[in-house]
ROBA-419764 format. One record per residue: y, x, z of N, C-alpha, C in turn; residue in one letter. Coordinates in steps of 0.1 Angstrom, whole numbers, plus 5000, padded with zeros to 4 digits. Layout:
N
YXZYXZYXZA/...
// end
This chain:
289
446615935615446316065621446316175609M/446716285612446916395602445616425596D/445616435582444416465575443916605577K/444816695580444416825583443416835595N/443716745605442816745617441416715613F/441216605605439816575601439216675592W/440016745584439516855576439016965585V/439816995595439417105604438117065612Q/438016935616436816895623435616905614V/435816865601434716865592434317015589K/435217105588434917245585434217305597D/434717265609434017325621432617275622T/432417145619431117085620430117155610F/430617175598429817235588429517375591L/430417455597430217585601429117585612D/429217485621428217475632426817455626F/426717365616425417335610424917455603L/425817525596425317645589424817745598V/425517755610425117865619423917825627E/423917695632422817655641421717585634I/422017535622421017455615419717525613G/419717645607418417715605417717745618P/418517775628417817805641417217685647R/417917565646417317445651416017405643A/416117425630414917405621413717485626F/414017615627412917705631412417675646Y/413417635654413017595668412117475668A/412417375659411517255659410117295654I/410117375643408817425638408017495649I/408717595656408017665666407517575677I/408317475680407917375691406617305687L/406617255675405417185670404217275670I/404417395664403317485664402817525678I/403817545687403517585701402717475708G/403117355706402317245712400917245707V/400717265694399417265688398617385694F/399217505695398617625700398217605714C/399017545722398717525737397417445738I/397317335730396117255730394817335727K/395017425716393817505712393517605723I/394517675728394317775738393717715751V/394117595755393617535767392117495765M/391817455753390417415750389517535750Q/389917645744389217775745389117825759L/390217815766390217865780389317785789F/389217655787388317575794386817605791K/386517635779385217675775384817815782R/385817905782385518035788385318015803I/386117935809385917915824384617845827L/384217755818383017675820381817775819K/381817875810380717965809380818075820K/381918095826382118205836381418165849S/381318255858380818235871381818195882K/383018165877384118135887383818005893I/384117985906383917865913384617745907E/384017625908384617515901386017485907L/386217505920387517475926388617565920S/388217695918389217785912389517755897L/388517705890388617665876389717565874K/389617455882390517345881392017385884T/392117475894393417525898394017615887F/393217705881393617795871394017715858V/393317605855393617525843395017465845E/395217405857396517335859397717435859S/397417555865398517655865398817705851L/397717725843397917775829398717685821S/398617555822399417465814400817485817I/401217495830402617515834403117645828F/402317755829402817885824403017875808V/402117815801402217815786403417735782L/403617615789404817535785406117615789W/406117685799407317765803407617875792G/406517935787406718035777407217975764L/406717855761407117795748408617755749L/409017695761410417655762411317785762I/410917895767411718015767411818065752F/410718055745410718105731411618015722L/411617885724412417795717413917815720V/414217835733415617865737416117995731G/415218095730415618225724415918205709S/415218125702415418105688416718025686I/417117945695418317865694419517955698L/419318075702420418165705420818185719G/420018115728420318135742419818265747I/420718345753420418475757419418475769K/418718585770417718585781418318575795A/419418645796420118635809420618495812S/421218435802421618295804420418205807S/419418235799418218145801417618165815F/417618285820417118305833418018245844L/419318245841420318185850420118035851A/419917975839419617835838418317795845I/417317875843416017855849416217865864F/416917965868417117985883417817875889G/418917825883419617705888418817585889A/418117565877417217445877416017465887V/415617585889414517605898414917575913G/416217625916416717595929416817445932I/417417375921417517225923416217155924A/415317205916413917135917413317175930I/413517295934412917345947413417265959G/414717235959415317155970414817005969L/414616955957414216815955412716805957A/411916915955410516905956409917005966L/410517005978410017095988408617065992Q/408216935992406916895995405916945985G/406316935972405416985961405217135962S/406217205965406117355967405217385978L/405317305989404417326001402917295997A/402817195988401417165983400917275975N/401717335966401317445958400917565966F/401717595976401317705986400017675993A/399917545997398617506003397417515994G/397617485981396517505972396117655971G/397117735970396817885970396117925982V/396517885994395817916006394417866006L/394117746001392817696001391917785992I/392417825980391617905971391418045976L/392418095984392318235989391318246001V/391518156010390718166023389418076022F/389317986012388117906009387617836022K/388317746028387717666039386717566033P/386917536020385917446014386117475999F/385117415991385117425976384617295971K/384817285957384317165951382817135953V/382517015957381116985960380816985975G/381617045984381417045998381616916004D/380916886015381116766023382016806035L/383216746035384216786045384716656052I/385316676064386016576071387416626074K/388416566069389816616071390716486072V/391516486082392416376084391716236085N/390516246092389716126094389116076081N/389016156071388416116058387116206056V/386016146055384716216053384216186038L/384016296031383616286017383316416010G/383016405998382716525990383916565982F/384216695981385416745974385116725959V/385916645952385816625938386616725929E/387816755934388716845926389816905935K/390117025932391217095939392217135928I/393317055928394417075918395417175924D/396517205917397517295922398317225933I/398317085933399117015943398316925952L/397116885947396416785955394916815955Y/394216765966392716775967392216635967T/391216615959390616475958389216485965R/389016385973387816365981387116235978V/385816235975385116105972384316075985K/384615955991383915916003382515855999T/381715826010380415776008380415636002Y/381415566004381515425998382215425985D/382415545978382915545965384415545963G/385115565974386615575973387015715970L/388115725962388715855959390015865967I/390015965976391215985984391816115980V/393116105976393916215971394816265982T/394716385987395416435998396316555993M/397516565997398416685994397816816000P/397816915992397217045997398017096009N/399317066010400017116021399517056034G/399216926034398616866046397216916049N/396416936039395016976040395017116046V/395817206041395817346046396317366060S/397117266065397617266078396817176088N/395717126083394817036092393517106095S/392917056106391517096109390517046099D/389817126093388817086082387417116088V/386717006088385317006093384417016080D/384017136077383117156065381717146069N/381017046065379617016069378617066060R/379017146049378017206041378217356039T/379117406047379317556046378117626051M/377517576062376217646067375017576060E/374017656057372817596050372017496059P/372117506072371317426081372217346091Y/371717226095372417146105371417096115R/371917066127371017016137371216856138R/370116786138370116646140369916616155V/370816536161370716496175370516356176D/369516316184369216176186369416146201L/370316056205370516016219369715896222N/368815906232367915796236368015766250L/367615646254367715596268366315536272K/365915556284364615506289364815456303F/363815366308363815326321363415436331N/363715416344363515516354362015536356Y/361215436353359715446356358915516345D/359515566335358715626324358315766328V/357215816322356715946324357516046315D/358416126321359316216314358516306304V/357416366309356616456301356016386289E/355516266292354916186281355916156270Y/357116116275358116076265358516196257I/358716316263359016436256357916466245R/356716456249355616486240355616396228K/355716266231355716166221356916186210L/358116216215359216226207359016356198I/358616466204358516586196357416576185V/356316506189355316486179355816396167E/356616296170357216216160358216296151T/359016376157359916456149359216556140L/358116606145357416706137356716656124N/356616516124355916456112356816456100K/358116466102359016456090358916576081H/358716556068358516676059359716766056P/360916716059362116796056362716876068H/362016876079362616946091362317096089I/363017176097362817326097362017356109I/361017436108360117466119360717576128N/361717636124362317736133363917726133E/364517676144363817646157363017516156P/362117506165361217386165361917266171E/361517146167362117026173361817026188P/362716966196362616956210363216826216D/362916786228363416676234363516696249A/364616666255364916696269365616586276W/365316576289366116476298367516536299L/368516466295369816516294370716476306D/370616346310371416286320370616176328Q/371016156340370416046348371615946350I/371515836343372615736344372415636355G/373215536355373215436365371915356365E/371415326353370215236352369315296342Y/369515416337368615466327368515616327E/367515676321367415816319367815846304L/368715946303369215976289368616096284K/367916086272367216196266368016236253F/367916356249368416406237367316476229V/367116436217366116496208366716566197A/366216686193366916766183365816816173R/366316836160365516906150366516956140C/366117056133367017126123366617086109W/367617076100367317036086368317116077V/368017106064369017166055370217066054R/371417126053372617046053372716926044S/372116946032372216836022371216716026E/370316746035369316646040369716576053N/370816606058371216566072371116416074Y/371816346067371916196069370616126066Y/369916156055368616086053367616116064P/367616246069366716286080367116216093V/368416206095368816146108368415996108Y/368615926098368215786098366715766098W/366015846091364515836091363915876104E/364415976111363916016124364215916134Q/365415856134365815756144364815636142L/364515596130363615486128362215516132Q/361815646129360415686133360215686148A/361215736155361115736170361115596176V/361915506170361915366175360515306173K/359915326161358615276158357515336167K/357615466170356615526179356815466193A/358015446198358215386211357615246212L/357815166202357315026201355815026202D/355215116194353715126193353115166207E/353815236215353315276228353915196239N/354515086236354914986246356115036255G/356915136250358015186258359215106254I/359915046264361014966261362315036264E/363315006257364715056259365314986271I/365915046280366514976292367714896289P/367914786297369014706296369814716310V/371114696310371814706323371314606333P/371214656346370714576357371714576368K/371714466375372614456387371814376398R/371814436410371114376421372114316431T/371914186434372814116443372214096456L/372914126467372514116481373314006487Y/372513906494373113796501372913816516Q/373913836524373613856539373013736545P/372013756554371313646561372013616574Q/372213486577372913446589371913456601L/372313506612371413506624371313366630N/370313356639370013216645371213166653Q/372013256660373113216668374213156659E/374513216648375513166639375013036633S/373713016630373212896625373312786635M/373012816648373112716659374512666661R/375512756660376912716662377412626650K/376912666638377212586627376712446628T/375512426633374912296635375612216645D/376012276656376812206667378112156662E/378812246655380112206649379912086639N/378812076632378611966623378411836631S/377611846642377311726650378611676657V/379511766662380711716669381611646659E/381711696647382511636637382111496633K/380811476634380211336631380611246642K/
// end
């Protein structure tokens, strides 16, 4: 092969190194310094957020978003040092953004869902919620996902897009909740006595709210039982302990007063044969013999 060709290639390569070499060197230095600066900035930013009065759910979202923004700025700066024009850089970012957007439509929906959650605040970190048949406490709200810790210690990660489009039952949004006890009794019980006994038992619990006062009423008349509903109000964070303790206390009070819980009953009727039918039956029996 012609030596002039290799000489030309060598000269072109050397010119390229001379032109791009310093830029590449500076770009690598800026990249290393930028990574180090991002770590320092994020640490300071987390400290500022920790001392601020911003809600915890917003803090985690802002932290995640800040990391993406800082890395985007660093990549833009490195590209500018390498000689990539801003217009070209924006065009590349636009094309890449469109490609990523088409490939990650679900992630963009989750990001939008996270923004909606933070703006409209159907729940926040620490709330007890039930969504998509999952009951638990909100551990973290990220830019894409929401993490919920159930009562049995499971961590359920749900996409923000699904959460924002689902019915969310927030059980700690209101400071107070009503405890409902559904009870059944035999027909022969004294309704007024039962009501008085249940209300007295409910009033003994130290964590109930006196306004509105506890009450108990005959709610339905069933096939073989009378159905009562007993109610008392508590602070939301005390709901389940009070519910279990009140249910146990009412059961104990009923046992101490000899009041039994009804069981299903069925009455069977057997038609009696009249004397004429019995006589004909006997005659038929004698003829057969």
